[in-house]
C-alpha positions as CSV (number, residue, x, y, z in Angstrom):
1,M,-0.4,-0.5,-0.1
2,L,2.9,2.5,0.9
3,A,3.9,2.1,-3.1
4,M,0.4,3.5,-3.8
5,Y,0.4,6.4,-1.9
6,I,4.2,7.6,-2.9
7,A,2.3,6.8,-7.1
8,K,-0.4,9.4,-5.7
9,L,2.5,11.6,-4.9
10,L,4.0,11.2,-8.1
11,K,1.4,11.6,-10.2
12,P,3.3,9.1,-13.0
13,P,1.1,8.9,-16.1
14,V,-0.6,6.2,-16.3
15,K,-3.9,6.0,-17.6
16,H,-5.0,1.7,-17.5
17,V,-3.9,-0.9,-15.1
18,G,-5.0,-4.2,-13.6
19,L,-5.4,-5.0,-10.6
20,I,-4.5,-8.2,-9.6
21,I,-4.9,-9.1,-5.6
22,L,-3.9,-11.6,-3.5
23,Y,-6.8,-12.5,0.0
24,A,-3.7,-12.7,1.7
25,W,-3.6,-8.8,1.6
26,G,-7.1,-8.5,3.4
27,T,-10.3,-8.0,1.6
28,N,-10.1,-4.0,0.8
29,A,-6.8,-4.0,-0.6
30,D,-8.4,-3.6,-4.3
31,K,-11.2,-1.0,-2.7
32,Q,-8.0,0.5,-1.2
33,L,-6.3,0.6,-4.9
34,A,-9.2,1.1,-6.4
35,N,-9.7,4.7,-4.7
36,I,-6.4,5.8,-5.5
37,L,-6.5,4.9,-9.3
38,K,-9.1,6.7,-9.3
39,E,-8.0,9.8,-7.9
40,L,-5.1,9.6,-10.7
41,G,-7.4,9.3,-13.6
42,V,-6.8,5.8,-14.1
43,E,-8.7,3.7,-15.6
44,I,-8.8,0.3,-14.2
45,M,-9.1,-2.5,-17.0
46,D,-10.1,-5.3,-14.5
47,T,-9.5,-6.7,-10.5
48,I,-8.4,-10.2,-10.0
49,N,-8.6,-11.7,-7.0
50,I,-6.8,-15.2,-6.1
51,N,-7.0,-16.6,-3.1
52,V,-3.0,-17.5,-1.9
53,T,-1.9,-19.7,-5.3
54,P,-3.4,-18.8,-8.1
55,T,-5.5,-21.4,-9.9
56,D,-5.7,-22.1,-14.4
57,N,-8.6,-19.6,-14.6
58,D,-6.7,-16.9,-12.3
59,I,-3.1,-17.5,-14.6
60,K,-5.9,-16.9,-17.8
61,R,-7.7,-14.3,-16.9
62,V,-4.3,-12.6,-16.6
63,R,-3.3,-13.6,-19.6
64,E,-6.3,-11.8,-20.5
65,L,-6.4,-8.2,-19.1
66,T,-2.6,-8.6,-20.2
67,I,-3.8,-8.4,-23.8
68,K,-6.4,-6.2,-23.2
69,I,-4.2,-2.9,-21.1
70,A,-1.7,-4.1,-24.8
71,Q,-5.6,-3.8,-26.9
72,K,-5.8,-0.1,-25.3
73,I,-2.7,1.4,-25.4
74,K,-2.2,1.1,-28.7
75,E,-5.5,2.8,-29.8
């Protein structure tokens, strides 16, 4: 979370992100990150919640998310 607060202070030129949240971080982490990113004007393309060890479906979703973000950047 400290990195997100530093990002908020630095205001990097990021427009599109995907969040990958591990439940080990707590169930509120995605909401906290989303609020900070919204304040920065960043579009959250998707949020993937992973329960400690990623499943094959989690890995598939991450791959799909990276493709979606890459396509958005090319636009």
